[in-house]
C-alpha positions in Angstrom: 150.1 9.0 125.4 152.6 6.4 124.2 152.8 6.1 120.4 154.7 3.4 118.6 155.8 3.1 115.0 157.6 0.2 113.2 159.7 1.5 110.4 160.2 -0.7 107.4 163.4 -0.8 105.2 163.5 2.2 102.8 162.1 1.6 99.3 163.7 3.1 96.3 161.8 5.3 93.8 162.9 4.8 90.2 162.0 6.4 86.9 158.4 5.5 86.1 158.2 6.9 82.6 157.7 3.3 81.1 154.5 3.1 83.2 153.4 6.7 82.5 154.5 7.8 85.9 157.1 10.2 87.2 158.3 7.6 89.7 157.6 4.0 90.4 158.3 2.3 93.7 160.5 -0.8 93.9 158.8 -3.1 96.4 155.4 -1.5 96.4 153.9 -4.9 97.0 155.7 -5.1 100.4 153.8 -2.1 101.8 151.1 -3.2 104.2 147.4 -2.2 104.0 147.6 -1.0 107.6 147.5 2.4 109.2 150.8 4.3 109.3 153.1 7.1 108.2 155.0 7.5 104.9 157.8 9.9 104.0 159.0 10.6 100.5 162.7 11.5 101.0 166.0 12.1 99.3 169.2 10.3 100.3 172.5 11.9 99.7 175.6 10.3 101.1 174.7 9.1 104.6 172.0 11.7 105.1 168.2 11.5 104.5 166.1 14.6 104.1 162.2 14.4 104.1 160.4 16.0 101.2 156.8 15.0 101.9 155.3 13.5 105.1 151.9 11.8 105.0 149.6 9.5 107.0 147.2 6.8 105.8 144.7 4.4 107.3 145.7 2.0 104.4 149.3 2.7 103.5 149.5 0.7 100.3 146.4 2.3 98.7 147.4 5.8 99.8 151.0 5.5 98.5 149.8 4.2 95.2 147.5 7.3 95.0 150.4 9.5 95.7 152.6 7.9 93.0 149.8 9.0 90.6 149.8 12.5 92.0 151.7 14.3 89.2 152.0 17.6 91.0 153.6 16.0 94.1 155.8 13.7 92.1 157.1 16.6 90.0 157.8 18.5 93.2 159.9 15.5 94.4 161.7 15.3 91.0 162.6 19.0 91.1 163.8 19.0 94.8 167.5 19.0 95.5 169.6 16.2 94.2 169.9 12.8 95.8 168.3 9.4 95.4 164.5 9.4 96.0 163.4 6.9 98.6 160.2 6.1 100.5 160.1 5.5 104.2 157.1 3.6 105.6 156.1 3.1 109.3 153.3 0.9 110.5 151.4 2.3 113.5 151.3 0.0 116.6 148.1 0.9 118.5 147.7 0.4 122.2 144.5 -0.1 124.1 142.1 2.8 123.8 144.0 4.6 121.0 142.1 5.7 117.9 143.9 5.3 114.6 143.0 8.6 113.0 143.8 10.7 116.1 147.2 9.0 116.7 148.1 9.3 113.0 147.3 13.0 113.0 149.5 13.5 116.1 152.5 11.6 114.5 152.2 13.3 111.1 152.0 16.8 112.7 155.0 16.0 115.0 157.1 14.7 112.1 156.3 17.8 110.0 157.1 20.2 112.8 160.3 18.3 113.5 161.4 18.4 109.8 160.6 22.1 109.6 162.5 22.8 112.9 165.5 20.9 111.4 165.4 23.3 108.4 163.9 21.0 105.7 161.7 22.5 103.1 158.6 20.2 102.7 156.1 19.8 99.9 153.2 19.2 102.3 151.1 22.3 101.5 149.4 21.6 98.2 152.7 20.4 96.8 154.4 23.7 97.4 157.5 24.1 99.6 156.9 25.2 103.2 159.6 27.7 103.8 161.5 28.1 107.1 162.6 31.3 109.0 165.9 31.2 110.9 165.8 33.3 114.2 169.2 34.0 115.8 169.4 35.2 119.4 172.0 36.8 121.6 171.8 37.2 125.3 172.3 35.7 128.7 172.1 32.1 129.8 168.6 32.5 131.2 167.2 33.6 127.9 168.8 30.7 126.1 166.6 28.3 128.1 163.6 30.0 126.4 165.0 30.9 123.0 168.0 28.9 121.8 170.8 30.7 119.9 169.3 29.5 116.6 165.7 28.6 116.1 164.0 27.4 112.9 160.3 28.1 112.5 157.7 27.7 109.7 157.1 30.8 107.6 
């Protein structure tokens, strides 16, 4: 299956205490009411690390809900230092593709990729998903099956 996403420019999260929120999103009105993926992240230097990965049939409504999710927002606030940003991608559907199914595939793939890269995510009920590091030694044949270092979800 060919899956396509169109990523928008990152949106900055700022202190939302004046609106009774943990964070407010600068440019929230630019988020489309279309199906897609969103990633609450932190930016430090030139690097971006995902903190929470989600999917939505209507991005704007779901992100607004999440900004009101105190448990999640406090998890973002207490994550490692860095600027908080929101990355949003619109789903581009092809003939015969079902929105919900494609969104589930993309969300799952992004979560697995982030965990394999060693990022702790807040995706399970706002608690961090921890990662195990597996180190291997051996011959060249075994490295094709198990790389020298693998990261897997705990």
